[in-house]
N, C-alpha and C positions, 0 to 999 in steps of 0.2 A: 451478731457475729462481727468481730472487729475487721477493719479493712485489711489489716496485715494477715489475719488468718484466712480471710476470703481470697487474698492474692496467692497465698501458699497453696490453697486447695485448687485454685484455677491452674496454677503451674503444674501441680501433680496430675491434674486431669489432662492437661495439654500433653504432658510426657506420655501418659497412658495411651492417649488416642494415637500417638505416633507409633506405638508398638502394636496396634491392632491391625490384623489382616482379616478382611471379610471374604468368606467363601459363600457359594450359593449352589442350589440344586439339591434335590432330596437325597440322592445317593452320597455325594460328597459330604453333606452336612451330617447325615446319619453315621457315616464311617468315622467322621471326626469326633462326634460325640461318644463313639465307642472306643476311641483311642485314649487310654489313661495318661499317655505322655503329653497330650496337648492341654494347654491351659485355656479354658473356654471362658469368655467374658459374657456374651449375651446371645440368646437365640431370638431371631425375628421371624414372625409368621404373618401371613396375609389373612385378614379377616374373612376373605372370600374362599379360603381353603375348605374343600369338602372333607368330611371325616375319612380317615384311612388308617390302616395298620401302621404304615410308615410314620405318619404324623403322631399317632398315639405313642409309638415307641420313642420318637424324638423328645416329646414332652416328658415322658417317664424318665428318660436318661438325663435330661436337663435338670429335672426336679431332684433326681437322686444325687446329682453332682452339685446342687445348689446354684445352678446357673439361672440368671434372670431371664424371663421369657416376656417378650413384648409382641403385641399384635398391632398391625398397621393396615391402613387402606392399601390397596394394590399399588397405587401410584407412589405412596410413601415408601413402600418396600422396594419398589424399583429404584428409587433414589439411593437407598441403602446398598442394594446389591450392585447397582450400576449396570444391570443387565436384566431388565424386566421381561424380555422375551424368553430367557432361559433359566430364570431363578426358581421356577416351579412353586412360587409362593413361600419360599424359605430362604433364610440367610443366617449365617453364623459368624460372630466376631471371635477371633482367636487372638490371644496375646502371645506375641513372640518377642521376648526380651532382647533378642539380638537383631531386631528389625530397626533400622535407623535411616535417617535421610542424609543426603550428601553433606549438609552443613555440620551435622553431629559427627559424621565420620571424619571430617577434615580437622576438627578441633584437636589441638595438641599432637598432630602427626607431622613429623618432618619428612618421612619417607613411607612409601607403601607400594604394594602390588595389588591390583584389582583385576578380576576377570569380569567382563560384562557380557551379557547374553543378548543377542539380537535375533529374536524370533526362533529360539530353540524350542521346538514343539513337543519333543518326546519326553515324557515325565521321567523315564528311566535314565535318559541322558542327563537331565537336570539333576537328578539325585546323585548320579555318579560324579558329576562335576562338583557338586557340593562336597562330596566325600573327599575327592582329590584335593580340592582347594583347602579344606580344613586340615588335611594331613600334611600338605606341603607349605611352600613359602608364599602363600596368598593371604592377604589381610582382609579381603572382603569380596563379596559377589554382588555385582550391580544388576538388579532386575527392575527395570523401570518401564512404565507404560504397559501396553498390551502386546500380546503376540507370543509370549513364552508359555510353556506348559505351567500348570498350576503349581505353586510352591508347596501348598499343603494338599497332597493327594496320597492315597495308599501307595501308588507306584513310586512317587517321588520319595516319600518317607522311607519305604523299604530299600530303594536303591541307595539312599544316602547312608544307610546302616547306622542310624542314630546320630549322625553328625550335623543334622539340620540346625540344631540349636547351639553348635559350637563355632560357627562362623558368622561374622557380621554380614547381614543381608541388607544391602543398600537399595532403597526404593525411591522413585520419583515419579512425577507425572508423565514424563516421556524420556526415552533413552537419549535422544538428541539434546534436550535441554540439560539433562544431568551431566552428559559428557562435556558440554560447553562450560558448565559450572566448574567442573574439575580442571578443564583447560585454563580457565581464568585463575585457578589456584596453583598453576604451575605444573600441571600434569601433562604428560605426553601420551597420546593415544596411538596404539598399534593395532591394526586390523590384521587378522590372519587370512592369508590368501595363498592357495596352493601354487598360483602362477607368479607370485611376487619374486623378484630377482634377489632381494635381500633375505638371507637366511637368518633364523633367530640366533644361531650361534655366533654370527658375525656382528650382531647388533649390540651396541653399548647402550643399555637401557637407562632411562632417566631415574632419578631417585623416586619420583612419583610416576609410576607407570600403570597404564590401563590396557589390558589385552581384550579386544572385542572378538567374540566368536559368533559366527553367523548361523543362519538357518541350515539345517542338515542337507538340504538339496540346492538352495539358492545362494547360500553364503551371506555376506554382509550387505545390507541395503546400500544403494548408491549415496544417499545423503550422509550416512555414517562414514562410508568410505571417503567421501569428499572432506569430511571434518578431520579425519585421522592425520597424524603427523607422519606416519610411515606404514607401509604394508610389508609384512614379513611372512616368510614361508618356513615350513619344516621340510628340509631336503629328504627325498625318498628315492628308493632304488627300484630296479626291475619294472619300471613303467607304472608303478602305483601312483595314482593321481591325488588321492586324498585319504585322510584318516577320519575315523569317527570323531565327532566333536568332543566327546567325553575323553577320548584318548589324547586329543590335542590339549585339552585342559590339564590333564595329568602331566604331560611333558612340560608345560609352562610352569606348573606348580613345583616341579622338582628339578628342572633343568635350566631355569633362569635364576641367576645368582641373586640372592636377597640384597637389597640396597643397604 
């Protein structure tokens, strides 16, 4: 094989790997294999798995779809799933064409709106946020690090109403690092806080704006709050203190003017 052809293949493989999301656990993996809308790349199984109806069905579904099946020692599988305590001896690689890293997202973009999630744990909320962002003036959803609800789960997919594949999903090793990278590229970060004095209607947003939505009960983490350029609130009446995080995302998607 020529060096030029080898280099091309390596580049293609590198691009493919950036589009792969790995899920684990027998129920999530089985449900993903049963979803015809998901593009499956590879099924991973632990050699130590005992025979079961679930595993047999997984293998049958993978073979029917032409999915490669690989077996590994338990430690090797743990490195793939990144959660050896909960992977139950199975992991699945899913290809999401709209899954990108911060560098790829920043290419050839002068302006954008991004919603970032900081430990939003309810999969239905995540699904509804994806749906609102895809329908509104949001260019990407930043899901970096751990702590958020699974991106690929039956509840998330159902709540997104088929929009999971229509919005750029930006991922990174950690939310803090990813936000810092966007700041370096000229982005301003706005955290949503019900107690902030500055209302979102009075805010003149940057051409490159990122809105961080925090955990359903605890809000944005202190380190993310410290990194932000401003905290903004959504004014409310009759003593109501807060809105559901998915409702907040919908307001941002439709009520903040596009840059």
